[in-house]
N, C-alpha and C positions, 0 to 999 in steps of 0.2 A: 303634873299636879297643881292646883289655883290656890288661889287666897281669897277669904270672903272679906270684896273691898269694896265699901260704901262707894268711893269715889267712881268706880265703874259705872254704877248706880247713877248717880247724878249727871255722868258725862251722857247715858243714855237718853236719861230723861231733859237732856239740852238737847241733844243733837236731833231727839224726834220733835221737838219743840219749832227747830227750827227747819224741819224738811215740813212738818204738818202746820205752820203756823200757830200752834199753841200759844198764845200771850206774844207780848212784843219782847218783853224782856228774856234774855236768856242766863239771868243769875241764878244760882241753886237758890235764894229765898224768894223768885218768881216762880221756880217751878213746885216749889215746897205748897206756894198758895196756890198752883193748880189743883196740885193734890188734895189738900184738906177737906175740899166737901167731899172726899171718899173716903175720909179714914176719922170722923167724927166719935165714930164708937171703941176707939182704940184698941180693939182687937181683931185678929183676922182667924175666920171658922175655916178648918181643913176639913169635910166631911165625906170627900171621896175617897174610898180606898186607891184606885188608881193614880190619882194624883200625891198622894201620900209615898204611896209605891214610887213614884219617878222621882219624887224629890228625893227619897232615899236613895235613887241611884248617883243623883247630884252630888251629897253630901260625900258618897263614898270616892270620888274624885277630888276631895278637896284636899291639900297641904293641911297634914297634922304635923308637923315637922317641931310646934312649939307647944310648950303645956297649956297659954291659951287657946290656941285652936284647937287641940284635944279636946278640953273643956267645954268650949262655944259648939265643934259637932257634936259629940256625946249631949248634949242638951239637947240640941235639935232632934237630932234622931229619937231620944225618949219622946220629944214631944210629939213627931208623928209616928210614934207605932202606936199611939192611944189613937182610938175608933173616933173619938167626939175631939180631935185635936185642936186646942186654940192658941191662938201666938201672938204675943204682943208685937208692938208697932215694931220696936229693933228688933226683935227676933226674923219677923217677913220681911224685913229691908235686909237684913244677912240675908236669908233666900233666897229674893231677889236674885241679888248682887251674883250669891254662887251660880243662879242660872243664868245671867247675861253673861258670866262669865265663860261656865260650860261653855255655852252657844256658840261663843267665840275662839275658844281653845279646841275643842275636842272634836274629831271629824263626824263621830257617831253622835255628837248629839241631837240630831232630829229625832232620834229612837224615842227618847223621853218627852218630846212634845213640848220644847220649852216655852214658846208664846201662848200655849194652855198653861204650862204651870204659873206664869208671868200673869195671868189674867186670874189665875184660881188665888193667887197671892195679893190680889188688890193692888199691881203696878197701874198707875192710872195712864202713861203713854201704852201700855200694850193693849190695856179696854180700848182706847181712841182710838188706836190705828186699826186694830178687829172692826169696831162700828163702822170707820171710814169705808173699811174694806168692802162693809154688806150690800154699799151702792156699787161698787165694780163690778168689774165681767169676771172675776174671781171670786165670788165671794164664800164657797163653801166651808175652805176649812176654817174661816173666821166665822161662820156661823156655828161648825161645830165645835170651835174652841170655847165661844160664848155659852153655847146652851150646856157644855160638858163641865163647866168651871165651877158651877154652884157657890159661883160668887155675886151675893146680892148686892155690892155696891152697882154692878151693871145696869143696875135698875133706872136710876136716876139717869146715869148715862147715856141711856138708848132713849129717852124722853122725846127730843127733838128729833129723832128717827121714826117714833112711833106714831108721833103726832103729821107726819108729813103725810099731806093729800095726795093719795096716787087711787085708782081705782086697782081690783084685782084681777090679775090676769097671769099666767105662767110664762114667766121669763127666762128664755132658751139662754143656757148656758152652754157653748159649744152644739154640737149636733144630736147628741142623746141626752143630754142632762135640762131639765127643766128646775126652777127655783120660785120661791113666792115674790114678790115685790117686795123692798126693802123694810116697808113699815110694816108687815106682815111676819115676817121673818120676825122682827124685835118684838112683836106680841109674841111668839112663839117662845120666842129664848125669856123671854121674863117670866111665862109662865111655867115653864122647863126649872128653873131657877127655884120658883118659890115651891115647888115640887120637893128639888133635891137638897136645896141648900141646909137642911133640918134647925132654921131660924126663923121661920114664922110659924104661926099656930096651926094645929091641928086641922080646924074649921076651914082653914086660907086653903090649906092644902088641896082638902077635896075639892075647892070649891076649885082651883088652878085645872084639878085633871079634868072636872066635869066642862070649864069652861074649855080646855082644850081639843073638846069634841064638839064644839059649836064650827057651823060653817064660819069659816074666813072672815068674813066681815061683820061677823054679831061676834066675832074672837075679838077682832082688835079695838071693835066698840067698847065691849067689857073691859078689856084690860085698861084704855084710857082712861074711863071713867073710875076704875078700880086705880088710876097711878094718880090721877089726879084729886082724888079723897086721900090718898095714902101719902102723900109727897113731901109733908113734913117728917113724917116718922122716917121715910126712906131717907130725907138727907140728913137727917141725925143718927140713922143706923140704929134705931128703936122697932127693929125686923117683929121682934115678937107680940106688938101693940097693933101691927096692923091689923083692916079688918076685910072682911070681903067686901 
């Protein structure tokens, strides 16, 4: 059994800052500043059923020996039982901490895809690490986690990669697998996020569906233009105000 411990969340973010060079300072205040641009709308939506189910699995393994813990876990379970689950930031931080702890202590943690859950909960370090991995020799899991997260906060985080100048080609991973170059992967992740997050207007969802069927170069160009047009709304978490 484990407890919802916010300190483990801070330690994870500090550790990631050291490893990946996210900011020169490793104080909790500096980490909070790094997180701030992705947390401006003060809520985390969890629309995907498979993410909610895996989070409920994590909560089942929490220590509920105290009355406060029973109440906290019960409240989070009630939230996640809703198809339109919306979490305040303190609740998402509790869940992030629970996932990290579960990942560290349970030998079967891989079954719940903890990195996917952390991205879906808007964890800045997990989002950043996954985006860095898109340019590595093993990008497939990170690509799938980002694409399946339905977390609109990843869109602005993908901006630099999206605007990377590179030609399209099949990037070979191993002997039998070929993937798109990172900037093209970023475009497809953004389109899938618009389609699945349930926070964007229906007209934009329709646009994303049509754009996803365009050829790779046109698709990336259209997504770049869209992100430039809507950058301020995305930074402020005003997803429902984004235009196509």
